[in-house]
N, CA and C atoms as a LAMMPS dump frame, in Angstrom:
ITEM: TIMESTEP
0
ITEM: NUMBER OF ATOMS
591
ITEM: BOX BOUNDS ff ff ff
-5.0000000000000000e+02 5.0000000000000000e+02
-5.0000000000000000e+02 5.0000000000000000e+02
-5.0000000000000000e+02 5.0000000000000000e+02
ITEM: ATOMS id mol type element x y z
1 1 1 N -245.042 408.867 40.476
2 1 2 C -244.891 408.02 41.452
3 1 3 C -244.561 406.805 41.116
4 2 1 N -243.597 406.087 41.766
5 2 2 C -242.861 405.162 41.099
6 2 3 C -243.817 403.902 41.674
7 3 1 N -243.832 402.536 40.695
8 3 2 C -244.383 401.711 41.041
9 3 3 C -243.419 400.281 40.897
10 4 1 N -243.288 399.381 41.804
11 4 2 C -242.925 398.269 41.694
12 4 3 C -243.569 396.903 41.066
13 5 1 N -243.19 396.618 40.404
14 5 2 C -244.226 395.84 39.799
15 5 3 C -243.96 394.327 40.175
16 6 1 N -242.719 394.218 40.444
17 6 2 C -242.284 392.681 40.731
18 6 3 C -243.413 392.046 41.958
19 7 1 N -243.64 390.774 41.23
20 7 2 C -244.504 389.904 42.219
21 7 3 C -244.248 389.922 43.833
22 8 1 N -244.842 390.221 44.62
23 8 2 C -244.631 390.568 46.345
24 8 3 C -244.177 388.935 46.671
25 9 1 N -244.814 387.799 46.394
26 9 2 C -243.626 386.855 46.73
27 9 3 C -242.38 386.283 45.868
28 10 1 N -241.982 387.034 45.253
29 10 2 C -241.03 387.164 44.467
30 10 3 C -239.808 387.848 45.224
31 11 1 N -240.429 389.275 45.473
32 11 2 C -239.62 390.341 46.113
33 11 3 C -239.334 389.59 47.464
34 12 1 N -240.434 388.667 47.875
35 12 2 C -240.138 388.4 49.673
36 12 3 C -239.004 387.507 49.462
37 13 1 N -238.748 386.654 48.267
38 13 2 C -238.07 385.319 48.563
39 13 3 C -237.4 385.846 48.131
40 14 1 N -236.455 387.212 47.395
41 14 2 C -234.859 387.815 47.216
42 14 3 C -234.966 388.095 48.627
43 15 1 N -236.076 388.698 49.68
44 15 2 C -234.92 389.541 50.564
45 15 3 C -235.044 388.385 51.867
46 16 1 N -235.15 387.305 51.164
47 16 2 C -235.452 386.154 52.499
48 16 3 C -236.681 387.059 53.453
49 17 1 N -238.032 387.2 53.464
50 17 2 C -238.775 387.543 54.295
51 17 3 C -240.198 386.903 54.121
52 18 1 N -240.434 386.837 55.263
53 18 2 C -241.84 385.921 55.329
54 18 3 C -243.102 387.213 54.696
55 19 1 N -243.786 386.611 54.025
56 19 2 C -245.179 387.254 53.214
57 19 3 C -245.896 387.749 54.564
58 20 1 N -245.827 387.515 55.757
59 20 2 C -246.907 387.419 56.562
60 20 3 C -246.569 389.111 57.136
61 21 1 N -245.444 389.493 57.135
62 21 2 C -244.825 390.696 57.626
63 21 3 C -245.853 392.027 57.1
64 22 1 N -246.573 391.556 55.698
65 22 2 C -246.808 392.171 54.542
66 22 3 C -248.378 392.603 54.928
67 23 1 N -248.946 391.342 55.6
68 23 2 C -250.138 391.387 55.469
69 23 3 C -250.964 390.117 54.721
70 24 1 N -249.569 389.442 53.65
71 24 2 C -249.912 388.476 53.139
72 24 3 C -250.076 387.251 53.328
73 25 1 N -251.185 386.682 53.194
74 25 2 C -251.024 384.842 53.537
75 25 3 C -250.86 384.05 52.593
76 26 1 N -250.486 384.417 51.859
77 26 2 C -249.77 383.132 50.805
78 26 3 C -248.362 383.088 51.206
79 27 1 N -247.742 381.532 50.512
80 27 2 C -246.716 381.304 50.82
81 27 3 C -246.273 381.045 49.93
82 28 1 N -245.19 381.226 49.552
83 28 2 C -244.353 380.516 48.495
84 28 3 C -243.576 379.062 48.483
85 29 1 N -243.89 378.763 47.362
86 29 2 C -243.138 377.117 47.789
87 29 3 C -241.485 377.106 47.189
88 30 1 N -241.362 377.977 46.39
89 30 2 C -239.577 378.341 46.087
90 30 3 C -238.531 378.479 47.22
91 31 1 N -237.619 377.838 47.438
92 31 2 C -236.82 378.325 47.972
93 31 3 C -236.189 379.857 47.659
94 32 1 N -235.393 380.31 48.837
95 32 2 C -234.959 381.41 48.876
96 32 3 C -233.903 381.354 47.954
97 33 1 N -233.823 382.586 46.962
98 33 2 C -232.494 382.454 45.993
99 33 3 C -230.832 382.671 47.062
100 34 1 N -231.166 383.414 48.207
101 34 2 C -229.806 383.834 49.048
102 34 3 C -229.666 382.793 49.825
103 35 1 N -230.331 381.646 49.792
104 35 2 C -230.058 380.754 50.88
105 35 3 C -229.005 380.234 50.688
106 36 1 N -227.993 379.765 51.634
107 36 2 C -226.867 379.123 51.322
108 36 3 C -226.074 379.972 50.749
109 37 1 N -226.035 381.362 49.79
110 37 2 C -225.057 382.086 49.27
111 37 3 C -224.49 383.021 50.789
112 38 1 N -223.044 383.277 50.157
113 38 2 C -222.337 384.268 51.372
114 38 3 C -222.801 385.587 50.73
115 39 1 N -223.159 386.752 51.261
116 39 2 C -223.172 387.791 50.938
117 39 3 C -221.983 388.673 52.103
118 40 1 N -221.821 389.772 50.816
119 40 2 C -220.363 390.774 51.533
120 40 3 C -221.306 391.3 52.782
121 41 1 N -220.231 392.258 53.279
122 41 2 C -220.722 393.177 54.436
123 41 3 C -221.871 394.24 54.097
124 42 1 N -221.13 394.452 52.946
125 42 2 C -222.35 395.572 52.272
126 42 3 C -223.646 395.255 51.558
127 43 1 N -223.48 393.905 50.882
128 43 2 C -224.849 392.89 50.667
129 43 3 C -225.521 392.951 51.58
130 44 1 N -225.343 392.142 52.668
131 44 2 C -226.079 392.619 53.918
132 44 3 C -226.907 393.493 54.3
133 45 1 N -226.263 395.178 54.584
134 45 2 C -226.582 395.755 55.125
135 45 3 C -227.49 396.589 53.845
136 46 1 N -227.22 396.256 52.733
137 46 2 C -228.298 396.88 51.793
138 46 3 C -229.606 396.243 51.465
139 47 1 N -229.413 394.774 52.266
140 47 2 C -230.748 393.63 52.234
141 47 3 C -231.634 394.217 53.154
142 48 1 N -230.919 394.67 53.959
143 48 2 C -231.601 395.18 55.635
144 48 3 C -232.551 396.571 55.298
145 49 1 N -231.774 397.238 54.413
146 49 2 C -232.611 398.648 53.732
147 49 3 C -233.764 398.293 53.022
148 50 1 N -233.406 397.623 52.091
149 50 2 C -234.146 397.239 51.03
150 50 3 C -235.952 396.428 51.974
151 51 1 N -235.372 395.322 52.883
152 51 2 C -236.165 394.913 53.389
153 51 3 C -237.445 395.669 54.079
154 52 1 N -236.542 396.764 55.075
155 52 2 C -237.284 398.129 55.531
156 52 3 C -238.29 398.414 54.516
157 53 1 N -237.767 398.929 53.426
158 53 2 C -238.009 399.848 52.545
159 53 3 C -239.327 399.292 51.891
160 54 1 N -239.266 398.306 51.634
161 54 2 C -240.391 397.264 51.26
162 54 3 C -241.288 396.776 52.143
163 55 1 N -241.413 396.598 53.297
164 55 2 C -242.239 396.418 54.751
165 55 3 C -243.292 397.302 54.305
166 56 1 N -242.556 398.814 54.197
167 56 2 C -243.479 399.811 54.521
168 56 3 C -243.412 400.447 53.634
169 57 1 N -243.539 400.163 52.4
170 57 2 C -243.775 400.575 51.143
171 57 3 C -243.093 402.19 51.419
172 58 1 N -241.983 402.46 51.297
173 58 2 C -241.267 403.929 51.327
174 58 3 C -240.218 403.872 49.918
175 59 1 N -239.991 404.48 49.24
176 59 2 C -239.484 405.108 48.342
177 59 3 C -237.744 405.471 48.783
178 60 1 N -236.687 405.606 48.202
179 60 2 C -235.152 405.813 48.474
180 60 3 C -235.389 406.946 49.04
181 61 1 N -235.691 407.965 48.816
182 61 2 C -235.579 409.603 49.186
183 61 3 C -235.972 409.694 50.617
184 62 1 N -237.645 409.343 50.284
185 62 2 C -238.609 409.503 51.227
186 62 3 C -237.732 408.642 53.143
187 63 1 N -237.086 407.269 52.289
188 63 2 C -236.481 406.426 52.866
189 63 3 C -235.263 407.341 54.062
190 64 1 N -234.27 408.599 52.913
191 64 2 C -233.126 409.025 53.574
192 64 3 C -233.596 410.244 54.447
193 65 1 N -234.645 410.233 54.108
194 65 2 C -235.08 411.573 54.649
195 65 3 C -235.469 411.283 56.363
196 66 1 N -236.406 410.097 56.596
197 66 2 C -236.371 409.639 57.384
198 66 3 C -235.023 409.121 58.425
199 67 1 N -234.496 408.988 57.84
200 67 2 C -232.944 408.136 58.156
201 67 3 C -232.458 409.818 59.095
202 68 1 N -232.344 410.596 58.183
203 68 2 C -231.736 412.012 58.59
204 68 3 C -232.236 412.579 59.642
205 69 1 N -234.053 412.171 60.034
206 69 2 C -234.894 412.897 60.856
207 69 3 C -234.174 412.155 62.195
208 70 1 N -234.009 410.777 61.728
209 70 2 C -234.144 409.714 63.141
210 70 3 C -232.574 410.389 64.065
211 71 1 N -231.606 410.761 62.904
212 71 2 C -230.128 410.984 62.899
213 71 3 C -230.424 412.327 63.858
214 72 1 N -231.179 413.444 64.245
215 72 2 C -231.385 414.195 64.536
216 72 3 C -231.666 414.442 65.988
217 73 1 N -232.741 413.185 65.86
218 73 2 C -233.681 412.98 67.257
219 73 3 C -232.664 412.607 68.196
220 74 1 N -233.127 412.581 69.752
221 74 2 C -231.938 412.053 70.813
222 74 3 C -232.08 410.485 70.686
223 75 1 N -231.44 409.699 71.407
224 75 2 C -231.496 408.323 71.155
225 75 3 C -230.733 407.583 70.297
226 76 1 N -230.854 406.223 70.129
227 76 2 C -230.377 405.602 69.28
228 76 3 C -230.7 405.77 67.462
229 77 1 N -230.113 406.314 66.804
230 77 2 C -230.598 406.126 65.306
231 77 3 C -231.595 405.402 64.489
232 78 1 N -231.06 403.845 64.678
233 78 2 C -231.886 402.718 63.984
234 78 3 C -232.997 402.928 64.907
235 79 1 N -232.944 402.759 66.216
236 79 2 C -234.384 402.654 67.031
237 79 3 C -235.5 403.958 66.636
238 80 1 N -234.794 404.806 66.359
239 80 2 C -235.393 405.92 66.017
240 80 3 C -236.204 405.643 64.693
241 81 1 N -235.547 405.477 63.563
242 81 2 C -235.584 404.781 62.348
243 81 3 C -237.311 404.168 62.118
244 82 1 N -236.674 402.997 63.091
245 82 2 C -238.042 401.804 62.888
246 82 3 C -239.23 402.794 63.398
247 83 1 N -239.139 403.719 64.505
248 83 2 C -240.463 404.124 65.363
249 83 3 C -241.08 404.88 64.366
250 84 1 N -240.061 405.918 63.488
251 84 2 C -240.652 406.627 62.639
252 84 3 C -241.032 406.259 61.423
253 85 1 N -240.8 405.133 60.913
254 85 2 C -241.587 404.345 59.998
255 85 3 C -242.628 403.4 60.575
256 86 1 N -242.995 403.295 61.834
257 86 2 C -244.044 402.656 62.569
258 86 3 C -245.11 403.652 62.939
259 87 1 N -244.682 404.798 63.047
260 87 2 C -245.606 406.2 63.173
261 87 3 C -246.685 406.335 62.037
262 88 1 N -245.914 405.972 60.441
263 88 2 C -246.655 406.695 59.67
264 88 3 C -247.941 405.661 58.991
265 89 1 N -249.267 406.821 59.303
266 89 2 C -250.995 406.468 59.189
267 89 3 C -251.206 405.488 58.369
268 90 1 N -250.076 405.162 57.54
269 90 2 C -250.898 404.069 56.45
270 90 3 C -250.361 402.215 57.349
271 91 1 N -249.083 402.831 58.027
272 91 2 C -249.28 401.439 59.012
273 91 3 C -249.556 401.387 60.2
274 92 1 N -250.354 402.375 60.869
275 92 2 C -251.089 402.174 61.76
276 92 3 C -252.709 401.815 61.593
277 93 1 N -252.594 402.104 60.246
278 93 2 C -254.155 401.797 59.689
279 93 3 C -254.185 400.121 59.812
280 94 1 N -253.019 399.718 59.29
281 94 2 C -252.594 398.153 59.119
282 94 3 C -252.991 397.898 60.428
283 95 1 N -251.786 398.176 61.096
284 95 2 C -251.953 397.877 62.632
285 95 3 C -253.048 397.587 63.485
286 96 1 N -253.758 398.736 63.244
287 96 2 C -255.085 398.672 64.282
288 96 3 C -256.303 397.391 63.509
289 97 1 N -255.695 397.026 62.196
290 97 2 C -256.507 395.425 61.553
291 97 3 C -257.743 396.305 60.681
292 98 1 N -257.747 397.618 60.265
293 98 2 C -258.756 398.064 59.231
294 98 3 C -258.067 397.762 57.778
295 99 1 N -256.996 396.939 57.407
296 99 2 C -256.402 396.733 56.045
297 99 3 C -256.117 395.544 56.015
298 100 1 N -255.878 395.034 55.099
299 100 2 C -255.354 393.381 54.962
300 100 3 C -254.218 393.401 55.43
301 101 1 N -253.201 394.857 54.75
302 101 2 C -252.14 394.686 53.989
303 101 3 C -251.724 396.41 54.384
304 102 1 N -250.351 396.655 54.223
305 102 2 C -250.134 397.819 54.364
306 102 3 C -250.061 398.479 53
307 103 1 N -249.875 397.695 51.787
308 103 2 C -250.266 398.715 50.542
309 103 3 C -252.165 398.761 50.721
310 104 1 N -252.723 397.981 51.073
311 104 2 C -254.184 398.529 50.926
312 104 3 C -254.157 399.554 52.069
313 105 1 N -253.666 399.841 53.255
314 105 2 C -253.887 400.768 53.968
315 105 3 C -253.45 401.986 53.326
316 106 1 N -252.347 402.006 52.711
317 106 2 C -251.914 403.261 51.863
318 106 3 C -253.106 403.952 51.127
319 107 1 N -253.559 402.603 50.092
320 107 2 C -254.972 403.007 49.394
321 107 3 C -255.928 403.541 50.009
322 108 1 N -256.272 403.111 51.4
323 108 2 C -257.49 403.505 51.97
324 108 3 C -257.24 405.354 52.589
325 109 1 N -255.879 405.344 52.953
326 109 2 C -256.076 406.649 53.194
327 109 3 C -255.608 407.68 51.986
328 110 1 N -255.062 407.055 50.861
329 110 2 C -255.284 407.841 49.574
330 110 3 C -256.639 408.339 49.033
331 111 1 N -257.735 407.595 49.73
332 111 2 C -258.858 407.494 49.393
333 111 3 C -259.767 408.422 50.098
334 112 1 N -259.087 408.797 50.994
335 112 2 C -259.799 409.489 51.7
336 112 3 C -260.829 409.108 52.852
337 113 1 N -260.436 407.768 53.029
338 113 2 C -261.651 407.529 53.932
339 113 3 C -261.016 407.538 55.676
340 114 1 N -260.014 408.127 55.905
341 114 2 C -259.487 408.127 57.333
342 114 3 C -259.862 409.674 57.413
343 115 1 N -259.939 409.471 59.268
344 115 2 C -259.821 410.832 59.534
345 115 3 C -259.01 410.764 61.07
346 116 1 N -258.201 411.736 61.047
347 116 2 C -257.391 411.75 62.67
348 116 3 C -257.7 413.522 63.088
349 117 1 N -258.373 413.123 64.531
350 117 2 C -258.886 413.605 65.127
351 117 3 C -259.935 414.881 64.602
352 118 1 N -260.684 413.692 63.897
353 118 2 C -261.831 414.368 63.352
354 118 3 C -261.823 415.125 61.8
355 119 1 N -260.179 415.124 61.399
356 119 2 C -259.882 415.811 59.911
357 119 3 C -259.413 414.536 59.129
358 120 1 N -260.246 415.1 57.908
359 120 2 C -259.542 413.79 56.586
360 120 3 C -258.335 414.206 56.468
361 121 1 N -257.693 412.897 56.578
362 121 2 C -256.218 412.784 55.569
363 121 3 C -256.073 411.877 54.575
364 122 1 N -255.028 412.61 53.756
365 122 2 C -254.939 411.624 52.214
366 122 3 C -253.532 411.716 52.223
367 123 1 N -252.685 411.883 53.148
368 123 2 C -251.117 411.465 52.912
369 123 3 C -250.351 410.501 53.568
370 124 1 N -250.507 409.098 52.933
371 124 2 C -249.849 408.14 53.815
372 124 3 C -248.857 408.054 54.79
373 125 1 N -247.968 409.04 54.319
374 125 2 C -246.364 409.075 55.211
375 125 3 C -246.844 409.876 56.435
376 126 1 N -247.979 410.601 56.92
377 126 2 C -248.409 411.043 57.934
378 126 3 C -247.741 410.72 59.258
379 127 1 N -247.063 410.844 60.161
380 127 2 C -246.98 410.705 61.211
381 127 3 C -247.625 410.958 62.369
382 128 1 N -248.244 409.973 62.814
383 128 2 C -249.12 410.21 64.067
384 128 3 C -248.9 410.528 65.467
385 129 1 N -249.103 411.008 66.491
386 129 2 C -248.487 411.224 67.808
387 129 3 C -249.419 410.821 68.909
388 130 1 N -249.076 410.68 69.91
389 130 2 C -249.463 410.097 71.263
390 130 3 C -250.999 411.203 71.46
391 131 1 N -251.907 410.174 71.517
392 131 2 C -252.963 411.212 71.806
393 131 3 C -254.132 411.164 70.51
394 132 1 N -253.619 410.99 69.368
395 132 2 C -254.364 410.898 68.279
396 132 3 C -255.532 409.99 68.017
397 133 1 N -256.351 410.31 67.689
398 133 2 C -257.704 409.366 67.411
399 133 3 C -257.855 409.256 66.147
400 134 1 N -258.107 408.067 65.431
401 134 2 C -258.014 407.869 64.312
402 134 3 C -258.943 406.909 63.752
403 135 1 N -259.868 407.378 62.981
404 135 2 C -261.222 406.354 62.283
405 135 3 C -261.247 406.33 61.03
406 136 1 N -262.048 405.52 60.47
407 136 2 C -262.597 405.557 59.433
408 136 3 C -263.42 406.101 59.194
409 137 1 N -264.124 407.218 58
410 137 2 C -264.82 408.021 57.906
411 137 3 C -266.121 407.131 57.918
412 138 1 N -267.66 407.797 58.441
413 138 2 C -269.117 407.73 58.672
414 138 3 C -269.113 406.595 57.347
415 139 1 N -269.025 407.486 56.452
416 139 2 C -269.659 407.337 55.133
417 139 3 C -269.223 405.863 54.231
418 140 1 N -267.626 405.281 54.972
419 140 2 C -267.324 404.176 54.281
420 140 3 C -267.496 403.038 55.621
421 141 1 N -267.834 403.422 56.626
422 141 2 C -267.677 401.884 57.452
423 141 3 C -268.808 401.309 57.328
424 142 1 N -269.504 401.265 56.919
425 142 2 C -270.891 400.044 56.633
426 142 3 C -270.54 399.561 55.126
427 143 1 N -269.071 399.624 54.479
428 143 2 C -269.064 399.391 53.039
429 143 3 C -268.828 397.822 53.392
430 144 1 N -269.014 397.04 52.159
431 144 2 C -268.893 395.47 52.361
432 144 3 C -267.253 395.225 52.695
433 145 1 N -266.91 396.155 52.26
434 145 2 C -265.007 396.035 52.083
435 145 3 C -264.395 396.057 53.475
436 146 1 N -264.849 396.703 54.48
437 146 2 C -264.225 397.009 56.015
438 146 3 C -264.915 395.68 56.127
439 147 1 N -266.306 395.053 56.15
440 147 2 C -266.499 393.788 57.028
441 147 3 C -265.845 392.392 56.324
442 148 1 N -265.23 392.877 55.261
443 148 2 C -264.004 391.489 54.708
444 148 3 C -262.792 391.932 55.793
445 149 1 N -262.507 393.015 55.231
446 149 2 C -261.422 393.649 56.327
447 149 3 C -261.155 392.737 57.598
448 150 1 N -262.387 393.082 58.387
449 150 2 C -262.638 392.888 59.992
450 150 3 C -262.288 391.235 59.967
451 151 1 N -263.164 390.486 59.208
452 151 2 C -262.769 388.838 58.813
453 151 3 C -261.357 388.519 59.058
454 152 1 N -260.881 389.256 58.096
455 152 2 C -259.243 388.795 57.846
456 152 3 C -258.291 389.219 58.937
457 153 1 N -258.37 390.46 59.204
458 153 2 C -257.8 390.696 60.133
459 153 3 C -257.836 390.787 61.88
460 154 1 N -259.072 389.859 62.144
461 154 2 C -259.327 389.978 63.295
462 154 3 C -258.848 389.01 64.137
463 155 1 N -257.814 388.205 63.908
464 155 2 C -257.084 387.389 64.322
465 155 3 C -255.306 387.813 64.529
466 156 1 N -255.294 389.345 63.731
467 156 2 C -254.47 389.791 64.434
468 156 3 C -254.115 390.604 65.31
469 157 1 N -252.585 390.724 65.967
470 157 2 C -252.83 391.352 67.611
471 157 3 C -252.383 392.858 67.416
472 158 1 N -253.067 393.643 67.843
473 158 2 C -253.014 395.355 68.039
474 158 3 C -252.12 395.682 68.911
475 159 1 N -250.875 396.218 68.373
476 159 2 C -249.661 396.156 69.61
477 159 3 C -249.95 397.158 70.296
478 160 1 N -249.191 396.881 71.839
479 160 2 C -249.888 397.781 72.834
480 160 3 C -249.702 399.148 73.033
481 161 1 N -249.179 399.643 72.201
482 161 2 C -248.987 401.25 72.049
483 161 3 C -250.48 401.509 71.112
484 162 1 N -251.23 401.019 70.537
485 162 2 C -252.13 401.674 69.84
486 162 3 C -253.329 401.052 70.737
487 163 1 N -254.712 401.208 70.595
488 163 2 C -256.479 400.811 71.149
489 163 3 C -257.275 400.612 70.005
490 164 1 N -257.108 399.628 69.611
491 164 2 C -258.105 399.799 68.521
492 164 3 C -259.855 399.366 68.945
493 165 1 N -260.52 399.9 68.557
494 165 2 C -262.382 399.226 68.461
495 165 3 C -262.833 399.261 67.122
496 166 1 N -262.454 398.041 67.092
497 166 2 C -262.81 397.326 65.336
498 166 3 C -264.067 397.405 65.294
499 167 1 N -265.311 397.179 66.122
500 167 2 C -266.686 397.056 65.928
501 167 3 C -267.095 399.025 65.464
502 168 1 N -266.029 399.737 65.953
503 168 2 C -266.531 401.035 65.316
504 168 3 C -265.525 401.667 64.397
505 169 1 N -264.821 400.717 64.092
506 169 2 C -263.716 401.291 63.086
507 169 3 C -262.658 402.458 63.75
508 170 1 N -262.55 402.624 65.263
509 170 2 C -261.973 403.674 65.52
510 170 3 C -260.611 403.171 66.446
511 171 1 N -259.392 403.995 66.296
512 171 2 C -258.801 403.664 67.128
513 171 3 C -257.585 404.59 68.033
514 172 1 N -256.867 404.753 68.838
515 172 2 C -256.567 405.597 69.583
516 172 3 C -254.336 405.68 69.412
517 173 1 N -253.933 405.915 69.531
518 173 2 C -252.369 406.083 69.849
519 173 3 C -252.24 406.344 71.273
520 174 1 N -251.759 405.357 71.598
521 174 2 C -251.914 405.286 73.351
522 174 3 C -250.456 405.583 73.838
523 175 1 N -249.384 405.587 73.07
524 175 2 C -248.247 405.823 73.389
525 175 3 C -247.115 405.508 71.82
526 176 1 N -245.835 406.501 71.864
527 176 2 C -245.079 405.814 70.99
528 176 3 C -244.265 404.508 71.008
529 177 1 N -244.466 404.087 69.686
530 177 2 C -243.821 402.16 69.77
531 177 3 C -242.565 402.01 70.225
532 178 1 N -242.244 401.303 71.311
533 178 2 C -240.883 401.063 71.946
534 178 3 C -240.35 400.162 70.496
535 179 1 N -238.938 400.346 70.01
536 179 2 C -238.308 399.033 69.184
537 179 3 C -238.724 397.465 69.684
538 180 1 N -238.991 397.216 70.675
539 180 2 C -239.312 396.088 71.477
540 180 3 C -240.683 395.459 70.804
541 181 1 N -241.868 396.634 70.516
542 181 2 C -242.985 396.342 70.475
543 181 3 C -243.025 396.345 68.605
544 182 1 N -241.932 396.413 68.052
545 182 2 C -241.865 396.544 66.847
546 182 3 C -241.478 395.308 66.387
547 183 1 N -242.748 394.371 65.622
548 183 2 C -242.495 393.098 65.13
549 183 3 C -241.661 392.745 63.783
550 184 1 N -240.503 393.519 63.526
551 184 2 C -240.551 393.897 62.102
552 184 3 C -239.344 392.52 62.118
553 185 1 N -239.191 391.933 61.042
554 185 2 C -237.364 391.238 61.136
555 185 3 C -236.16 392.54 60.454
556 186 1 N -236.318 393.491 61.09
557 186 2 C -235.266 394.37 60.19
558 186 3 C -233.982 394.463 61.232
559 187 1 N -233.171 394.005 60.85
560 187 2 C -231.752 394.531 62.103
561 187 3 C -231.278 396.107 61.405
562 188 1 N -231.99 397.21 62.254
563 188 2 C -231.151 398.744 61.537
564 188 3 C -230.256 399.304 61.836
565 189 1 N -229.271 398.117 62.806
566 189 2 C -227.94 398.378 63.077
567 189 3 C -227.226 398.762 61.427
568 190 1 N -227.603 397.498 60.847
569 190 2 C -226.921 397.185 59.692
570 190 3 C -227.547 398.348 58.757
571 191 1 N -228.663 398.862 58.368
572 191 2 C -228.809 400.309 58.155
573 191 3 C -228.454 401.679 58.316
574 192 1 N -228.266 401.608 59.596
575 192 2 C -227.005 402.559 60.5
576 192 3 C -225.533 402.355 59.723
577 193 1 N -225.374 400.92 59.668
578 193 2 C -223.656 401.226 59.331
579 193 3 C -223.77 401.634 57.764
580 194 1 N -224.642 401.341 57.256
581 194 2 C -224.62 401.729 55.655
582 194 3 C -224.494 403.226 55.701
583 195 1 N -225.41 403.601 56.18
584 195 2 C -225.406 405.389 55.88
585 195 3 C -224.567 405.938 56.616
586 196 1 N -223.859 405.296 57.421
587 196 2 C -222.706 405.79 57.841
588 196 3 C -220.984 405.628 57.434
589 197 1 N -221.085 404.893 55.997
590 197 2 C -219.927 404.953 55.531
591 197 3 C -219.569 406.384 54.98
């Protein structure tokens, strides 16, 4: 598995992205390198794709597969792409407030701490569906880790398409996310333009 060892804040600066969207509370005092620089049309499109990949922690090949799947779905390709990325189980764990960052959410899923409809899952890219019940397994619920996570993420707003029960570390998918409910600063139309060349 490819690992990007570039520090998170440095990567955020290069993409002109607020670390808040990754669940990182640190701020960089340095100025963004792209501020004031003029980018070509291709440069802007590429940056949006890199931003989406970085936020959701997806590599190039899986991202291309998501795009191909989004194209086959009815509706707008860009919106479909964002909805597919948002439905990943690691993202859902982050959105429910059971992880501080998406990276941590991915690790929680990898280590088999998550149950979906009562079954253990360890695939971070698993897509959730309406009605899916998600919870942290009983064995892990009382660990210090989750107490600390809930303290940090208690102020985070759970999107309306999800229902969270933080005390019992449970959640449910009430509906599929609408594009308006996805608060990620990505212009998906530029990604569509990039791939449709």
